[in-house]
C-alpha positions as CSV (number, residue, x, y, z in Angstrom):
1,X,-6.6,8.7,-14.3
2,X,-8.9,6.7,-11.9
3,X,-7.2,3.3,-11.2
4,X,-9.0,0.4,-12.5
5,X,-8.8,-3.3,-11.3
6,X,-9.4,-4.4,-15.6
7,X,-6.5,-2.2,-16.6
8,X,-3.9,-2.1,-13.7
9,X,-2.4,-5.1,-14.0
10,X,-1.6,-4.6,-17.9
11,X,1.5,-3.0,-17.8
12,X,4.3,-2.1,-15.9
13,X,4.0,0.7,-13.1
14,X,5.3,1.6,-9.8
15,X,4.0,-0.3,-6.8
16,X,3.7,0.2,-3.3
17,X,4.6,-1.4,0.2
18,X,3.7,-0.2,3.8
19,X,5.5,-2.2,6.3
20,X,5.9,-1.8,10.2
21,X,8.9,-4.2,10.4
22,X,11.2,-3.0,7.1
23,X,13.7,0.1,8.0
24,X,16.2,-0.1,5.2
25,X,16.8,2.7,2.7
26,X,16.7,0.1,-0.1
27,X,16.1,-3.5,0.1
28,X,15.1,-6.7,-2.0
29,X,12.0,-8.0,-1.1
30,X,11.6,-11.7,-1.3
31,X,7.8,-13.3,-1.8
32,X,6.5,-15.4,1.4
33,X,3.8,-17.7,2.3
34,X,1.3,-17.0,4.8
35,X,3.5,-18.4,7.4
36,X,6.2,-16.2,7.2
37,X,4.4,-12.8,5.8
38,X,2.9,-10.0,8.3
39,X,-0.6,-9.1,8.0
40,X,-1.9,-12.1,6.2
41,X,-5.7,-13.1,6.7
42,X,-5.4,-16.9,7.0
43,X,-8.2,-17.3,4.6
44,X,-6.4,-15.9,1.9
45,X,-4.4,-18.2,-0.6
46,X,-0.9,-19.3,0.7
47,X,0.6,-18.5,-2.1
48,X,4.5,-16.9,-2.1
49,X,4.2,-13.4,-2.6
50,X,5.0,-9.8,-1.9
51,X,1.7,-8.2,-1.4
52,X,1.8,-4.4,-3.0
53,X,-0.6,-1.8,-3.8
54,X,-0.7,1.2,-6.9
55,X,-0.7,3.7,-4.0
56,X,0.0,4.6,-0.1
57,X,-3.9,5.1,0.4
58,X,-4.6,1.4,-1.2
59,X,-1.9,0.0,0.7
60,X,-3.0,1.5,4.1
61,X,-6.8,0.4,3.2
62,X,-5.6,-3.2,2.9
63,X,-3.6,-3.8,6.0
64,X,-4.4,-4.1,9.6
65,X,-2.7,-1.2,11.3
66,X,-1.9,0.1,14.8
67,X,-2.2,4.2,15.7
68,X,0.6,3.4,17.8
69,X,3.3,1.8,15.2
70,X,5.4,3.9,12.5
71,X,5.0,2.5,9.1
72,X,7.7,3.1,6.3
73,X,6.5,3.5,2.7
74,X,8.2,2.0,0.3
75,X,8.1,1.7,-4.0
76,X,9.1,-0.6,-6.3
77,X,12.7,0.6,-7.6
78,X,11.9,0.4,-10.9
79,X,8.2,-0.1,-12.6
80,X,7.0,-3.8,-12.5
81,X,4.1,-5.8,-13.6
82,X,2.3,-7.1,-10.7
83,X,0.1,-10.3,-10.9
84,X,-3.6,-9.8,-9.7
85,X,-4.7,-11.1,-6.5
86,X,-6.9,-13.8,-6.3
87,X,-9.3,-15.1,-3.3
88,X,-8.6,-11.8,-1.2
89,X,-12.0,-10.5,-0.4
90,X,-11.5,-6.6,-0.6
91,X,-9.0,-6.6,-3.8
92,X,-11.7,-5.2,-6.1
93,X,-11.4,-2.0,-4.0
94,X,-7.7,-2.2,-2.8
95,X,-6.6,-3.4,-6.2
96,X,-3.6,-5.6,-4.3
97,X,-0.8,-6.8,-6.7
98,X,1.3,-9.5,-5.9
99,X,5.0,-9.5,-6.9
100,X,5.7,-13.1,-7.3
101,X,9.8,-13.3,-7.7
102,X,12.2,-11.3,-5.5
103,X,11.9,-7.1,-6.1
104,X,13.9,-4.2,-5.0
105,X,12.1,-1.8,-3.1
106,X,13.3,1.9,-2.1
107,X,12.1,3.8,1.1
108,X,10.2,6.9,0.3
109,X,8.9,7.8,3.8
110,X,7.5,7.3,7.0
111,X,4.2,7.8,8.8
112,X,2.8,7.5,12.1
113,X,-1.0,7.5,12.8
114,X,-0.4,10.4,15.3
115,X,1.3,12.7,13.0
116,X,-1.5,12.1,10.1
117,X,-3.9,13.1,12.8
118,X,-2.1,16.4,13.9
119,X,-1.1,17.4,10.9
120,X,-4.5,17.1,9.3
121,X,-6.2,18.5,12.4
122,X,-8.1,15.6,13.1
123,X,-9.1,13.8,16.2
124,X,-8.6,10.4,15.2
125,X,-7.5,8.5,12.0
126,X,-10.4,5.8,10.3
127,X,-10.4,2.6,11.9
128,X,-8.7,0.3,9.8
129,X,-10.7,-1.7,7.6
130,X,-8.5,-5.0,6.9
131,X,-10.0,-7.1,9.6
132,X,-13.4,-5.5,9.6
133,X,-16.0,-7.3,7.9
134,X,-17.6,-6.2,4.8
135,X,-17.0,-4.0,1.5
136,X,-18.6,-0.9,2.6
137,X,-16.1,-0.3,5.6
138,X,-13.2,-1.1,3.0
139,X,-14.6,1.3,0.6
140,X,-14.9,4.5,3.6
141,X,-11.7,3.6,4.5
142,X,-10.1,3.9,1.0
143,X,-12.1,7.2,0.2
144,X,-10.5,8.6,3.6
145,X,-7.0,7.6,3.0
146,X,-7.2,8.9,-0.6
147,X,-7.9,12.6,1.2
148,X,-4.8,12.5,2.8
149,X,-1.8,14.3,1.4
150,X,1.5,12.4,1.9
151,X,3.6,14.6,0.6
152,X,5.0,15.8,4.1
153,X,5.9,12.4,5.0
154,X,8.1,11.3,1.7
155,X,11.9,11.7,2.5
156,X,12.9,11.9,-1.2
157,X,12.1,15.0,-3.7
158,X,8.9,14.7,-5.3
159,X,10.2,13.7,-8.5
160,X,10.4,10.0,-7.1
161,X,6.7,9.7,-7.0
162,X,5.0,11.8,-9.7
163,X,7.9,12.1,-12.7
164,X,7.9,8.1,-13.1
165,X,4.6,7.2,-12.1
166,X,1.8,6.1,-14.5
167,X,-0.8,7.7,-12.3
168,X,-1.6,11.4,-11.6
169,X,-0.4,12.3,-8.2
170,X,-3.7,12.6,-6.2
171,X,-4.2,9.4,-7.1
172,X,-0.7,8.0,-5.5
173,X,-2.3,7.7,-1.9
174,X,-2.5,4.1,-0.6
175,X,-0.3,1.0,-0.4
176,X,-1.0,-2.7,0.9
177,X,1.3,-4.9,2.7
């Protein structure tokens, strides 16, 4: 099933968060404003929030990433309903959601861009789209990330991802921070 901005915020589901600064196996994230949050565009609303995406691929499309930093992959511990983001230029593509109250997350894996390139026999990881201008770049980035298999980078068994998700495994590919 294809993810849709018209329906994704209607039901409780698992949401994902990618971070280069969090390392705990389980953590309660607290909504933060633009002054305290990481990877926030100063043009976005100053709303206390936890930025999430419906997949790992969506998250990576939404954040400005470094090819040198390791990224930890988190998923909400239980299904939750996210609020639809507003006044974020690429939200129709990244399907960014906001969690407005403290939420428990579990670490499900870790990646580095170097590993992604090596394991997929590619020379370069696509340039991040979050700091680029224009939605065509964001669409291209999301399409690229959706072709990456994240299963080898997940530290828990596969049932953690597929058995409880409202989407098929192939659609669980991207996250927004």
